[in-house]
LUMPA-890986 format. One record per residue (C-alpha): residue in three letters; x, z negated, y. Coordinates in steps of 0.1 Angstrom, whole numbers, plus 2048, in hexadecimal, padded with zeros to 3 digits. Layout:
<rs>
@aa->ALA, u->X, w->Z, v->Y
...
</rs>
This chain:
<rs>
@aa->MET, u->800, w->800, v->800
@aa->ILE, u->80E, w->80A, v->822
@aa->LYS, u->808, w->7F2, v->840
@aa->ALA, u->80E, w->7FE, v->864
@aa->ILE, u->822, w->7E5, v->87A
@aa->SER, u->819, w->7E6, v->89F
@aa->LEU, u->828, w->7D5, v->8BD
@aa->ARG, u->814, w->7D4, v->8DD
@aa->GLY, u->7FC, w->7EE, v->8CF
@aa->LYS, u->817, w->808, v->8C6
@aa->LYS, u->820, w->80F, v->8A2
@aa->ILE, u->845, w->806, v->89C
@aa->GLY, u->847, w->80A, v->876
@aa->GLU, u->836, w->803, v->856
@aa->ILE, u->839, w->7EE, v->837
@aa->ASN, u->839, w->800, v->816
@aa->GLY, u->83B, w->7E7, v->7F9
@aa->ASP, u->858, w->7D0, v->800
@aa->THR, u->868, w->7E8, v->81A
@aa->TYR, u->864, w->7EB, v->840
@aa->ILE, u->869, w->80E, v->84C
@aa->SER, u->872, w->815, v->870
@aa->HIS, u->878, w->838, v->87F
@aa->ARG, u->891, w->839, v->89C
@aa->LEU, u->89E, w->854, v->8B3
@aa->SER, u->8C4, w->851, v->8B4
@aa->ASP, u->8C7, w->85B, v->8D8
@aa->LYS, u->8AC, w->843, v->8E4
@aa->HIS, u->8AC, w->824, v->8CD
@aa->PHE, u->8D1, w->820, v->8C2
@aa->TYR, u->8E0, w->800, v->8D0
@aa->ILE, u->904, w->808, v->8D7
@aa->LYS, u->911, w->7E5, v->8DA
@aa->GLY, u->902, w->7DB, v->8B9
@aa->ARG, u->90A, w->7FD, v->8A8
@aa->GLY, u->8E7, w->7FE, v->899
@aa->TYR, u->8C1, w->7FB, v->89F
@aa->PRO, u->8B4, w->7DA, v->8AB
@aa->ILE, u->894, w->7CB, v->89F
@aa->THR, u->882, w->7B0, v->8B3
@aa->ASN, u->883, w->78D, v->8A5
@aa->ASP, u->85D, w->78B, v->8A6
@aa->VAL, u->85A, w->7AA, v->88F
@aa->LEU, u->874, w->79B, v->877
@aa->LYS, u->860, w->77C, v->874
@aa->LEU, u->840, w->790, v->86D
@aa->LEU, u->853, w->7A4, v->852
@aa->LYS, u->85F, w->784, v->842
@aa->LYS, u->83B, w->778, v->842
@aa->ASP, u->830, w->798, v->831
@aa->ASN, u->84A, w->793, v->815
@aa->VAL, u->860, w->7B1, v->820
@aa->LEU, u->882, w->7B1, v->80F
@aa->TYR, u->891, w->7D2, v->81D
@aa->ILE, u->894, w->7E4, v->83E
@aa->GLN, u->897, w->80A, v->83E
@aa->ILE, u->8A1, w->81B, v->85F
@aa->VAL, u->89A, w->840, v->860
@aa->GLU, u->8B1, w->84D, v->87B
@aa->HIS, u->8A6, w->86E, v->88B
@aa->GLY, u->8C5, w->87E, v->89B
@aa->LYS, u->8C9, w->8A0, v->8AB
@aa->LYS, u->8D9, w->8AF, v->88D
@aa->ALA, u->8CE, w->899, v->870
@aa->ILE, u->8B7, w->87E, v->863
@aa->THR, u->8C9, w->861, v->853
@aa->ILE, u->8B8, w->845, v->840
@aa->TYR, u->8C9, w->822, v->840
@aa->ARG, u->8BE, w->804, v->82B
@aa->THR, u->8C7, w->7DF, v->82C
@aa->THR, u->8B6, w->7BE, v->824
@aa->LEU, u->89E, w->7AC, v->83B
@aa->GLN, u->8B5, w->78D, v->836
@aa->LYS, u->8D3, w->7A0, v->845
@aa->TYR, u->8BE, w->7A7, v->865
@aa->MET, u->8B2, w->783, v->866
@aa->ASP, u->8D7, w->777, v->864
@aa->ALA, u->8E3, w->790, v->87F
@aa->VAL, u->8ED, w->784, v->8A2
@aa->MET, u->8D0, w->781, v->8BB
@aa->ILE, u->8D1, w->799, v->8D8
@aa->ALA, u->8BE, w->791, v->8F8
@aa->GLU, u->8C7, w->7A9, v->914
@aa->GLY, u->8BA, w->7C5, v->929
@aa->GLY, u->897, w->7B6, v->92D
@aa->PHE, u->88F, w->7BA, v->908
@aa->GLU, u->881, w->79E, v->8F3
@aa->PRO, u->89A, w->78D, v->8DB
@aa->GLN, u->8A6, w->7A6, v->8C0
@aa->ARG, u->8BE, w->7A7, v->8A3
@aa->CYS, u->8D4, w->7C4, v->899
@aa->VAL, u->8E7, w->7CD, v->87A
@aa->PRO, u->902, w->7E7, v->87F
@aa->LEU, u->8FC, w->808, v->86C
@aa->THR, u->91E, w->804, v->85B
@aa->GLU, u->911, w->7E4, v->84A
@aa->MET, u->8F2, w->7F6, v->83D
@aa->ASN, u->8EF, w->80D, v->81E
@aa->LYS, u->8EC, w->832, v->827
@aa->VAL, u->8D0, w->83E, v->810
@aa->SER, u->8CB, w->862, v->81A
@aa->TYR, u->8D7, w->87C, v->833
@aa->PHE, u->8C5, w->89C, v->83B
@aa->GLU, u->8D3, w->8B7, v->852
@aa->ILE, u->8BB, w->8C6, v->86B
@aa->LYS, u->8BF, w->8EB, v->86F
</rs>
């Protein structure tokens, strides 16, 4: 069963079984300092409540789509980021995630 996850009325991802899936645009959502894609602390708490075990980031780049996967626990343990007027977030560097798939866009 797939469950949509929304934040302030906007769909930000979905839960499919034990996995949270989030689509991100590399040129818009990538956090350079953290070398990854942050997730708000409130969303992480919600995912934990929903018994999510894994987080899957689908990175939409200009030349490719790359899928990264890690555990929810790794995000929960990541350093808290609070800057730029955004709510508190946590970020796992892509180098610490498993690269699951890579598709070139032609």
